[in-house]
Each structure stands twice: as C-alpha cells, then as structure tokens.
N, C-alpha and C positions, 0 to 999 in steps of 0.2 A: 372404321368412320362413317362408309358410307350404310352401311344396316342400321346407324344410330341415327344418321340424317334421317333413312324410308320411316322408320317410326315417329320422328318426331312430324314428319308430314303427316299420315296416318290419322296420328292424336291432333293435330290442329284439323283436318280434314274433317274427322268424324265430333268433335266440340262445334266447330263454326257449320255443319251441317244439323247439327243438337239445337242449336240455339236460332239457329235459320228459319226451322220446324218452328220452336218453340214461342219465338216471337212473328209467326206466321209470314217467314218469308220476307229475303233480302228485299226488297222492291226499292223504286226512289224516295216512300218518305221513309223507311227507316234511314237508309242510308244518309241522307239530308238528320235524319235527328241523330246518329252516330255522328256529323261530321261538327254538326252544332257543339254538342254534349261534349266532346274532345278539346273544341275549340275556346269556349267557353271556360271550360277546367284551366286550358294553358293562359289565355287572358285573363284569368284571377288571379293565377301564379304571379303573374308581370304583375300585377294593381297590387299584391303583398310582397315581391320585392322592392318595389319602388315603393311603397309605404314601411318597408323593415320591419313589416307583422310576418311575416313567414313562420307557418306551425305546420309541424307535422301533424299534430290532435287537428285543427283546421282544414288544413290537407286531405287526411283520412275522413274526415265529416262529408265533403263534398266529392268524395269518390264514394260513399255511402249511398247520399242520395243522389248521382248518376245511376250506380246499380239498382236503386229503387225505381228510378223511371223507365227504364230496360225492362225492371218486373209488371211492373204497373201494365205499361206495352204488352208482357208476356200475361197477363189477366183480362185485358181487351180481348186478346184474340180469342183465349181459352173461353166466353161468351159467347163469342157472333161464332164460332162453331157450333162450343156443347148449348149450347142456351137458346139463342136465335135462330140459330142449324147454317146457316146461312151471307157471305160476305166477310163486310169489315166494318160496320160504320163503326162499331165502340173502339176497336185499335185504330182505326183514323184519327178518332176524335181524341183519342188519347194522345195520341201524336202531331197533331195539331197545336192542344196546346201545351204540350214539352216544347217542340217548336218555337212557338213563338215566346216562350218565359227564356227559353237558351238565345233566343234572337235580342230579347232585348238585353236582357244579363249583359250579352258580347255586345251589343251596343254602347252599355251602361262602363265597359270596364275600357272601348276606346276614348270616350270621353275624358274618363275617369285618367288615362295614360294622358290625353293631350293632344288627341287624336280628331280633328271633325269630319262628323259624321254626316253624308248626304242624307236631306230632307225626305227624301223620296223613300229612301231603305226604312229609315224611322217608322212613314205613313208605313207602306204595307204591314212591317209587323205590329206596330199599333194594330191597323182589319184586322190582323190574322188571331192576334190578340184577346181584342172582343169579340169576335167571330165564335172563337173558341169558347169563351167565356157565358156566350150566350145562350149554345148550346149545351153548356154545363147545368142552366136553370131551367130547360124542358122537362 
C-alpha cells in the first residue's frame, strides 16, 4: 500500500511540475487565477442548483472553458519565452484578463444567490477588467 501511495505522490509531483513549467511557474498571478476559476465554477454550480437548472452538459462545457483559460495562459507563456525572448508580459496580460472576467462572474453569481457585494470590490474588478480590455486593443 505504501508503494502505491509513493507512486501517486510521484505522479502528482511530475504532473504538477510539468504544468508549472508549461504555465510559466506557480506565482501569485497563477495562484489567483486558479482560485478565481475554482470559485467561479463552484458559485456557478450553486446558481444552477438554486435555479433547478443543474446540467452535466452545461457543467462539462464550463470545465472545458476553464481548461481553455489555462491553455491560453500557456500560449502566452510560450510566446513570451520563445518569440519575445524574455519576461512574461503576454502571460500576465492573459492572466489579468481572465482574472477580471472570473472575478466579475463570481460577483454576478453572488448577487444572483442574494448576497450583497461591497462596492469597492466591484470597482476594483471593473477597473481591472477595463485595464485588460484596453491592453487588448494596443
């Protein structure tokens, strides 16, 4: 049993290391994005349960979208390292774009459930969203 547990740990370490490399390392930006993605998915499920519209098809579509978010972060990282050569400008811009979108979605879900949301939090996420959209048009 201990040998099986060791293999499981090694597998998770290898996969986690590969994803960390593929996504440009586990920094605060990526940690925040992962947290926002998970919270958005969970709050979306809560809204679906409350509306009695829980659907595995919609759930899988949501998971696919979340996977694509991280794929685009990886593409941004690859462009930064292999095309631009240094830094993480594209990766960071992609992360900020999806951080703002996921954050706004979380707020919408919270309001849908009936939870009041602090105006300051709304303002910060809106500013982040507007900033990331402006960078898209440069």
